[in-house]
PyMOL commands that place a pseudoatom at each C-alpha (Angstrom):
pseudoatom trace, name=CA, resn=MET, resi=1, chain=A, elem=C, hetatm=0, pos=[12.344, 58.771, 6.972]
pseudoatom trace, name=CA, resn=THR, resi=2, chain=A, elem=C, hetatm=0, pos=[9.535, 60.216, 5.523]
pseudoatom trace, name=CA, resn=TRP, resi=3, chain=A, elem=C, hetatm=0, pos=[9.402, 61.662, 2.117]
pseudoatom trace, name=CA, resn=LEU, resi=4, chain=A, elem=C, hetatm=0, pos=[7.207, 63.782, 2.682]
pseudoatom trace, name=CA, resn=PRO, resi=5, chain=A, elem=C, hetatm=0, pos=[8.952, 67.780, 1.699]
pseudoatom trace, name=CA, resn=GLU, resi=6, chain=A, elem=C, hetatm=0, pos=[8.215, 69.005, 4.851]
pseudoatom trace, name=CA, resn=SER, resi=7, chain=A, elem=C, hetatm=0, pos=[7.121, 68.693, 8.511]
pseudoatom trace, name=CA, resn=ALA, resi=8, chain=A, elem=C, hetatm=0, pos=[4.621, 70.206, 11.471]
pseudoatom trace, name=CA, resn=THR, resi=9, chain=A, elem=C, hetatm=0, pos=[6.406, 69.906, 15.320]
pseudoatom trace, name=CA, resn=GLY, resi=10, chain=A, elem=C, hetatm=0, pos=[5.542, 66.690, 17.171]
pseudoatom trace, name=CA, resn=ALA, resi=11, chain=A, elem=C, hetatm=0, pos=[7.299, 64.276, 19.251]
pseudoatom trace, name=CA, resn=THR, resi=12, chain=A, elem=C, hetatm=0, pos=[6.517, 61.707, 17.354]
pseudoatom trace, name=CA, resn=PRO, resi=13, chain=A, elem=C, hetatm=0, pos=[7.416, 60.536, 12.768]
pseudoatom trace, name=CA, resn=ILE, resi=14, chain=A, elem=C, hetatm=0, pos=[3.698, 60.626, 13.093]
pseudoatom trace, name=CA, resn=GLU, resi=15, chain=A, elem=C, hetatm=0, pos=[2.777, 63.579, 14.772]
pseudoatom trace, name=CA, resn=ARG, resi=16, chain=A, elem=C, hetatm=0, pos=[5.171, 64.891, 12.283]
pseudoatom trace, name=CA, resn=ALA, resi=17, chain=A, elem=C, hetatm=0, pos=[3.391, 64.356, 9.427]
pseudoatom trace, name=CA, resn=PHE, resi=18, chain=A, elem=C, hetatm=0, pos=[-0.520, 64.491, 10.770]
pseudoatom trace, name=CA, resn=GLY, resi=19, chain=A, elem=C, hetatm=0, pos=[1.068, 67.628, 12.065]
pseudoatom trace, name=CA, resn=LEU, resi=20, chain=A, elem=C, hetatm=0, pos=[0.477, 69.320, 9.002]
pseudoatom trace, name=CA, resn=ARG, resi=21, chain=A, elem=C, hetatm=0, pos=[-3.240, 68.973, 9.366]
pseudoatom trace, name=CA, resn=PRO, resi=22, chain=A, elem=C, hetatm=0, pos=[-3.629, 69.956, 13.300]
pseudoatom trace, name=CA, resn=ASP, resi=23, chain=A, elem=C, hetatm=0, pos=[-7.494, 69.889, 13.043]
pseudoatom trace, name=CA, resn=LEU, resi=24, chain=A, elem=C, hetatm=0, pos=[-7.629, 66.363, 11.249]
pseudoatom trace, name=CA, resn=PHE, resi=25, chain=A, elem=C, hetatm=0, pos=[-5.419, 65.628, 13.780]
pseudoatom trace, name=CA, resn=ALA, resi=26, chain=A, elem=C, hetatm=0, pos=[-6.665, 66.124, 16.848]
pseudoatom trace, name=CA, resn=ALA, resi=27, chain=A, elem=C, hetatm=0, pos=[-10.388, 64.451, 15.663]
pseudoatom trace, name=CA, resn=CYS, resi=28, chain=A, elem=C, hetatm=0, pos=[-8.645, 61.442, 15.295]
pseudoatom trace, name=CA, resn=ARG, resi=29, chain=A, elem=C, hetatm=0, pos=[-6.580, 61.117, 17.961]
pseudoatom trace, name=CA, resn=ASP, resi=30, chain=A, elem=C, hetatm=0, pos=[-9.306, 61.904, 20.456]
pseudoatom trace, name=CA, resn=PHE, resi=31, chain=A, elem=C, hetatm=0, pos=[-11.736, 59.872, 18.558]
pseudoatom trace, name=CA, resn=ALA, resi=32, chain=A, elem=C, hetatm=0, pos=[-8.872, 56.710, 18.811]
pseudoatom trace, name=CA, resn=ALA, resi=33, chain=A, elem=C, hetatm=0, pos=[-8.910, 57.566, 22.341]
pseudoatom trace, name=CA, resn=LEU, resi=34, chain=A, elem=C, hetatm=0, pos=[-12.470, 56.663, 22.584]
pseudoatom trace, name=CA, resn=PHE, resi=35, chain=A, elem=C, hetatm=0, pos=[-11.889, 53.149, 23.220]
pseudoatom trace, name=CA, resn=TRP, resi=36, chain=A, elem=C, hetatm=0, pos=[-9.132, 53.316, 26.281]
pseudoatom trace, name=CA, resn=GLN, resi=37, chain=A, elem=C, hetatm=0, pos=[-11.498, 55.884, 28.006]
pseudoatom trace, name=CA, resn=LYS, resi=38, chain=A, elem=C, hetatm=0, pos=[-14.574, 54.195, 27.458]
pseudoatom trace, name=CA, resn=ARG, resi=39, chain=A, elem=C, hetatm=0, pos=[-13.079, 50.854, 28.328]
pseudoatom trace, name=CA, resn=LEU, resi=40, chain=A, elem=C, hetatm=0, pos=[-16.058, 48.237, 25.956]
pseudoatom trace, name=CA, resn=VAL, resi=41, chain=A, elem=C, hetatm=0, pos=[-12.548, 46.522, 25.003]
pseudoatom trace, name=CA, resn=ASP, resi=42, chain=A, elem=C, hetatm=0, pos=[-10.095, 45.216, 27.470]
pseudoatom trace, name=CA, resn=PRO, resi=43, chain=A, elem=C, hetatm=0, pos=[-7.194, 47.603, 26.754]
pseudoatom trace, name=CA, resn=THR, resi=44, chain=A, elem=C, hetatm=0, pos=[-4.909, 44.907, 27.025]
pseudoatom trace, name=CA, resn=LEU, resi=45, chain=A, elem=C, hetatm=0, pos=[-6.452, 42.892, 24.449]
pseudoatom trace, name=CA, resn=LEU, resi=46, chain=A, elem=C, hetatm=0, pos=[-6.270, 46.050, 22.146]
pseudoatom trace, name=CA, resn=GLU, resi=47, chain=A, elem=C, hetatm=0, pos=[-2.460, 46.702, 22.609]
pseudoatom trace, name=CA, resn=LEU, resi=48, chain=A, elem=C, hetatm=0, pos=[-1.970, 42.642, 21.403]
pseudoatom trace, name=CA, resn=CYS, resi=49, chain=A, elem=C, hetatm=0, pos=[-4.299, 43.620, 18.078]
pseudoatom trace, name=CA, resn=ARG, resi=50, chain=A, elem=C, hetatm=0, pos=[-2.288, 46.994, 18.053]
pseudoatom trace, name=CA, resn=MET, resi=51, chain=A, elem=C, hetatm=0, pos=[1.022, 45.393, 18.238]
pseudoatom trace, name=CA, resn=ARG, resi=52, chain=A, elem=C, hetatm=0, pos=[0.145, 42.664, 15.510]
pseudoatom trace, name=CA, resn=VAL, resi=53, chain=A, elem=C, hetatm=0, pos=[-1.539, 44.692, 13.678]
pseudoatom trace, name=CA, resn=GLY, resi=54, chain=A, elem=C, hetatm=0, pos=[1.484, 46.965, 13.444]
pseudoatom trace, name=CA, resn=GLN, resi=55, chain=A, elem=C, hetatm=0, pos=[4.048, 43.543, 12.737]
pseudoatom trace, name=CA, resn=MET, resi=56, chain=A, elem=C, hetatm=0, pos=[1.708, 43.041, 9.834]
pseudoatom trace, name=CA, resn=VAL, resi=57, chain=A, elem=C, hetatm=0, pos=[1.302, 45.846, 7.891]
pseudoatom trace, name=CA, resn=GLY, resi=58, chain=A, elem=C, hetatm=0, pos=[5.809, 46.342, 8.712]
pseudoatom trace, name=CA, resn=THR, resi=59, chain=A, elem=C, hetatm=0, pos=[5.492, 49.369, 11.295]
pseudoatom trace, name=CA, resn=GLU, resi=60, chain=A, elem=C, hetatm=0, pos=[4.963, 49.759, 14.395]
pseudoatom trace, name=CA, resn=LEU, resi=61, chain=A, elem=C, hetatm=0, pos=[2.860, 51.604, 14.537]
pseudoatom trace, name=CA, resn=PRO, resi=62, chain=A, elem=C, hetatm=0, pos=[5.026, 55.102, 15.822]
pseudoatom trace, name=CA, resn=ALA, resi=63, chain=A, elem=C, hetatm=0, pos=[2.631, 55.637, 17.842]
pseudoatom trace, name=CA, resn=LEU, resi=64, chain=A, elem=C, hetatm=0, pos=[-0.891, 57.273, 16.962]
pseudoatom trace, name=CA, resn=CYS, resi=65, chain=A, elem=C, hetatm=0, pos=[0.045, 59.153, 19.779]
pseudoatom trace, name=CA, resn=ASP, resi=66, chain=A, elem=C, hetatm=0, pos=[-0.235, 57.459, 22.809]
pseudoatom trace, name=CA, resn=ALA, resi=67, chain=A, elem=C, hetatm=0, pos=[-3.642, 58.300, 22.357]
pseudoatom trace, name=CA, resn=MET, resi=68, chain=A, elem=C, hetatm=0, pos=[-3.409, 54.792, 20.947]
pseudoatom trace, name=CA, resn=ARG, resi=69, chain=A, elem=C, hetatm=0, pos=[-2.327, 53.745, 24.707]
pseudoatom trace, name=CA, resn=ASP, resi=70, chain=A, elem=C, hetatm=0, pos=[-3.596, 53.107, 27.738]
pseudoatom trace, name=CA, resn=ALA, resi=71, chain=A, elem=C, hetatm=0, pos=[-1.015, 53.693, 30.316]
pseudoatom trace, name=CA, resn=ARG, resi=72, chain=A, elem=C, hetatm=0, pos=[-2.910, 50.308, 32.495]
pseudoatom trace, name=CA, resn=ALA, resi=73, chain=A, elem=C, hetatm=0, pos=[-2.504, 47.961, 29.217]
pseudoatom trace, name=CA, resn=SER, resi=74, chain=A, elem=C, hetatm=0, pos=[-0.055, 46.086, 30.788]
pseudoatom trace, name=CA, resn=VAL, resi=75, chain=A, elem=C, hetatm=0, pos=[1.325, 42.746, 28.503]
pseudoatom trace, name=CA, resn=PRO, resi=76, chain=A, elem=C, hetatm=0, pos=[3.176, 40.475, 29.894]
pseudoatom trace, name=CA, resn=ALA, resi=77, chain=A, elem=C, hetatm=0, pos=[7.064, 40.076, 28.199]
pseudoatom trace, name=CA, resn=ALA, resi=78, chain=A, elem=C, hetatm=0, pos=[5.688, 36.433, 27.310]
pseudoatom trace, name=CA, resn=LYS, resi=79, chain=A, elem=C, hetatm=0, pos=[3.049, 37.882, 25.310]
pseudoatom trace, name=CA, resn=ARG, resi=80, chain=A, elem=C, hetatm=0, pos=[4.960, 40.454, 23.621]
pseudoatom trace, name=CA, resn=ALA, resi=81, chain=A, elem=C, hetatm=0, pos=[7.178, 38.221, 22.449]
pseudoatom trace, name=CA, resn=ASP, resi=82, chain=A, elem=C, hetatm=0, pos=[4.935, 35.969, 20.876]
pseudoatom trace, name=CA, resn=VAL, resi=83, chain=A, elem=C, hetatm=0, pos=[2.225, 37.960, 19.399]
pseudoatom trace, name=CA, resn=GLY, resi=84, chain=A, elem=C, hetatm=0, pos=[3.955, 37.255, 16.329]
pseudoatom trace, name=CA, resn=ALA, resi=85, chain=A, elem=C, hetatm=0, pos=[3.040, 33.471, 16.617]
pseudoatom trace, name=CA, resn=TRP, resi=86, chain=A, elem=C, hetatm=0, pos=[0.023, 33.769, 19.132]
pseudoatom trace, name=CA, resn=TRP, resi=87, chain=A, elem=C, hetatm=0, pos=[-1.944, 30.688, 17.967]
pseudoatom trace, name=CA, resn=ASN, resi=88, chain=A, elem=C, hetatm=0, pos=[1.803, 28.627, 18.459]
pseudoatom trace, name=CA, resn=SER, resi=89, chain=A, elem=C, hetatm=0, pos=[1.974, 29.604, 22.356]
pseudoatom trace, name=CA, resn=ALA, resi=90, chain=A, elem=C, hetatm=0, pos=[0.074, 28.851, 25.446]
pseudoatom trace, name=CA, resn=ALA, resi=91, chain=A, elem=C, hetatm=0, pos=[0.189, 32.235, 26.798]
pseudoatom trace, name=CA, resn=PHE, resi=92, chain=A, elem=C, hetatm=0, pos=[-3.025, 33.283, 25.197]
pseudoatom trace, name=CA, resn=SER, resi=93, chain=A, elem=C, hetatm=0, pos=[-6.339, 32.714, 26.696]
pseudoatom trace, name=CA, resn=ASP, resi=94, chain=A, elem=C, hetatm=0, pos=[-9.301, 31.920, 23.936]
pseudoatom trace, name=CA, resn=THR, resi=95, chain=A, elem=C, hetatm=0, pos=[-10.470, 35.532, 23.849]
pseudoatom trace, name=CA, resn=GLU, resi=96, chain=A, elem=C, hetatm=0, pos=[-7.409, 37.084, 22.804]
pseudoatom trace, name=CA, resn=ARG, resi=97, chain=A, elem=C, hetatm=0, pos=[-7.245, 33.888, 20.627]
pseudoatom trace, name=CA, resn=ALA, resi=98, chain=A, elem=C, hetatm=0, pos=[-9.884, 34.897, 18.902]
pseudoatom trace, name=CA, resn=CYS, resi=99, chain=A, elem=C, hetatm=0, pos=[-10.248, 38.782, 18.725]
pseudoatom trace, name=CA, resn=LEU, resi=100, chain=A, elem=C, hetatm=0, pos=[-5.740, 38.062, 17.125]
pseudoatom trace, name=CA, resn=ARG, resi=101, chain=A, elem=C, hetatm=0, pos=[-7.778, 35.775, 14.729]
pseudoatom trace, name=CA, resn=PHE, resi=102, chain=A, elem=C, hetatm=0, pos=[-10.379, 38.348, 13.764]
pseudoatom trace, name=CA, resn=ALA, resi=103, chain=A, elem=C, hetatm=0, pos=[-8.157, 41.256, 13.901]
pseudoatom trace, name=CA, resn=GLU, resi=104, chain=A, elem=C, hetatm=0, pos=[-5.421, 39.591, 10.870]
pseudoatom trace, name=CA, resn=GLN, resi=105, chain=A, elem=C, hetatm=0, pos=[-8.468, 38.321, 8.640]
pseudoatom trace, name=CA, resn=PHE, resi=106, chain=A, elem=C, hetatm=0, pos=[-9.195, 42.036, 9.149]
pseudoatom trace, name=CA, resn=VAL, resi=107, chain=A, elem=C, hetatm=0, pos=[-5.516, 43.253, 8.079]
pseudoatom trace, name=CA, resn=LEU, resi=108, chain=A, elem=C, hetatm=0, pos=[-5.745, 40.489, 5.173]
pseudoatom trace, name=CA, resn=ASP, resi=109, chain=A, elem=C, hetatm=0, pos=[-9.448, 40.812, 4.052]
pseudoatom trace, name=CA, resn=PRO, resi=110, chain=A, elem=C, hetatm=0, pos=[-12.498, 42.003, 5.636]
pseudoatom trace, name=CA, resn=LYS, resi=111, chain=A, elem=C, hetatm=0, pos=[-14.394, 39.857, 3.835]
pseudoatom trace, name=CA, resn=GLY, resi=112, chain=A, elem=C, hetatm=0, pos=[-13.322, 37.609, 4.453]
pseudoatom trace, name=CA, resn=ILE, resi=113, chain=A, elem=C, hetatm=0, pos=[-13.860, 36.993, 7.897]
pseudoatom trace, name=CA, resn=GLY, resi=114, chain=A, elem=C, hetatm=0, pos=[-16.164, 33.805, 9.080]
pseudoatom trace, name=CA, resn=ASP, resi=115, chain=A, elem=C, hetatm=0, pos=[-19.218, 34.273, 9.980]
pseudoatom trace, name=CA, resn=ASN, resi=116, chain=A, elem=C, hetatm=0, pos=[-16.783, 31.907, 13.167]
pseudoatom trace, name=CA, resn=ASP, resi=117, chain=A, elem=C, hetatm=0, pos=[-14.807, 34.404, 13.714]
pseudoatom trace, name=CA, resn=ALA, resi=118, chain=A, elem=C, hetatm=0, pos=[-17.431, 36.833, 14.071]
pseudoatom trace, name=CA, resn=ALA, resi=119, chain=A, elem=C, hetatm=0, pos=[-19.390, 34.816, 16.368]
pseudoatom trace, name=CA, resn=ALA, resi=120, chain=A, elem=C, hetatm=0, pos=[-16.499, 33.503, 18.814]
pseudoatom trace, name=CA, resn=VAL, resi=121, chain=A, elem=C, hetatm=0, pos=[-15.814, 37.508, 18.910]
pseudoatom trace, name=CA, resn=VAL, resi=122, chain=A, elem=C, hetatm=0, pos=[-19.353, 38.058, 19.334]
pseudoatom trace, name=CA, resn=ALA, resi=123, chain=A, elem=C, hetatm=0, pos=[-19.961, 35.738, 22.693]
pseudoatom trace, name=CA, resn=ALA, resi=124, chain=A, elem=C, hetatm=0, pos=[-16.135, 36.648, 24.314]
pseudoatom trace, name=CA, resn=LEU, resi=125, chain=A, elem=C, hetatm=0, pos=[-16.797, 40.654, 24.255]
pseudoatom trace, name=CA, resn=GLY, resi=126, chain=A, elem=C, hetatm=0, pos=[-20.902, 41.339, 23.537]
pseudoatom trace, name=CA, resn=ASP, resi=127, chain=A, elem=C, hetatm=0, pos=[-22.504, 42.857, 21.071]
pseudoatom trace, name=CA, resn=ALA, resi=128, chain=A, elem=C, hetatm=0, pos=[-21.256, 46.793, 22.262]
pseudoatom trace, name=CA, resn=GLY, resi=129, chain=A, elem=C, hetatm=0, pos=[-17.828, 45.165, 22.416]
pseudoatom trace, name=CA, resn=THR, resi=130, chain=A, elem=C, hetatm=0, pos=[-17.680, 44.328, 19.318]
pseudoatom trace, name=CA, resn=VAL, resi=131, chain=A, elem=C, hetatm=0, pos=[-18.268, 46.719, 17.587]
pseudoatom trace, name=CA, resn=ALA, resi=132, chain=A, elem=C, hetatm=0, pos=[-15.857, 48.743, 19.223]
pseudoatom trace, name=CA, resn=PHE, resi=133, chain=A, elem=C, hetatm=0, pos=[-13.613, 46.139, 18.312]
pseudoatom trace, name=CA, resn=VAL, resi=134, chain=A, elem=C, hetatm=0, pos=[-14.223, 46.027, 14.997]
pseudoatom trace, name=CA, resn=GLU, resi=135, chain=A, elem=C, hetatm=0, pos=[-14.299, 50.213, 14.502]
pseudoatom trace, name=CA, resn=ALA, resi=136, chain=A, elem=C, hetatm=0, pos=[-11.017, 50.402, 16.778]
pseudoatom trace, name=CA, resn=LEU, resi=137, chain=A, elem=C, hetatm=0, pos=[-9.278, 48.140, 14.429]
pseudoatom trace, name=CA, resn=ALA, resi=138, chain=A, elem=C, hetatm=0, pos=[-10.160, 49.678, 11.270]
pseudoatom trace, name=CA, resn=ILE, resi=139, chain=A, elem=C, hetatm=0, pos=[-7.947, 53.030, 13.461]
pseudoatom trace, name=CA, resn=LEU, resi=140, chain=A, elem=C, hetatm=0, pos=[-5.576, 50.798, 13.843]
pseudoatom trace, name=CA, resn=ASP, resi=141, chain=A, elem=C, hetatm=0, pos=[-4.613, 49.129, 10.353]
pseudoatom trace, name=CA, resn=GLY, resi=142, chain=A, elem=C, hetatm=0, pos=[-5.540, 52.801, 8.992]
pseudoatom trace, name=CA, resn=PHE, resi=143, chain=A, elem=C, hetatm=0, pos=[-2.988, 54.668, 11.022]
pseudoatom trace, name=CA, resn=SER, resi=144, chain=A, elem=C, hetatm=0, pos=[-0.392, 51.658, 10.332]
pseudoatom trace, name=CA, resn=ARG, resi=145, chain=A, elem=C, hetatm=0, pos=[-1.234, 52.061, 7.050]
pseudoatom trace, name=CA, resn=PHE, resi=146, chain=A, elem=C, hetatm=0, pos=[-0.383, 55.557, 7.115]
pseudoatom trace, name=CA, resn=ALA, resi=147, chain=A, elem=C, hetatm=0, pos=[2.562, 55.735, 9.136]
pseudoatom trace, name=CA, resn=ARG, resi=148, chain=A, elem=C, hetatm=0, pos=[3.851, 53.364, 6.103]
pseudoatom trace, name=CA, resn=PHE, resi=149, chain=A, elem=C, hetatm=0, pos=[2.656, 54.569, 3.642]
pseudoatom trace, name=CA, resn=LEU, resi=150, chain=A, elem=C, hetatm=0, pos=[4.008, 58.014, 4.426]
pseudoatom trace, name=CA, resn=GLU, resi=151, chain=A, elem=C, hetatm=0, pos=[7.398, 56.017, 5.538]
pseudoatom trace, name=CA, resn=LEU, resi=152, chain=A, elem=C, hetatm=0, pos=[7.042, 57.003, 8.940]
pseudoatom trace, name=CA, resn=GLY, resi=153, chain=A, elem=C, hetatm=0, pos=[9.493, 55.298, 11.397]
pseudoatom trace, name=CA, resn=ALA, resi=154, chain=A, elem=C, hetatm=0, pos=[10.004, 54.839, 15.275]
pseudoatom trace, name=CA, resn=GLU, resi=155, chain=A, elem=C, hetatm=0, pos=[12.073, 57.817, 14.726]
pseudoatom trace, name=CA, resn=SER, resi=156, chain=A, elem=C, hetatm=0, pos=[12.618, 60.010, 12.046]
for i in range(1, 156): cmd.bond("trace and resi %d" % i, "trace and resi %d" % (i + 1))
show_as sticks, trace
zoom trace
């Protein structure tokens, strides 16, 4: 349950909270959706990172609406179960490991991202893909923290 004194209409808690500023909410949703629509980064990779960022921040991102997801992003059950311990699981590819390592450091301390960590992501995604990936991480991290701060659970 959120501590906000009022809410807008919406299907999810984040929609009801962010809907108090519908002009801003629509613009943010549209911008977030671009990462999945343009497909500069594999949607399944973004979904894995969305899941991990949510775990680290302490909220499963009550869906920055479905703009932050792609129905084509199919994460196998084994990866879903192991995303919190990806470094110990053989289910993850080198690209997924590089991106999850980068995502974790981004959430903990972006200044601590090392040259080797960045180089691994650039090698896997290319320059344009890396820029899109980092922008997507910023949105995932920001909205996860927004939802956590406002105490927006999966259902309120």
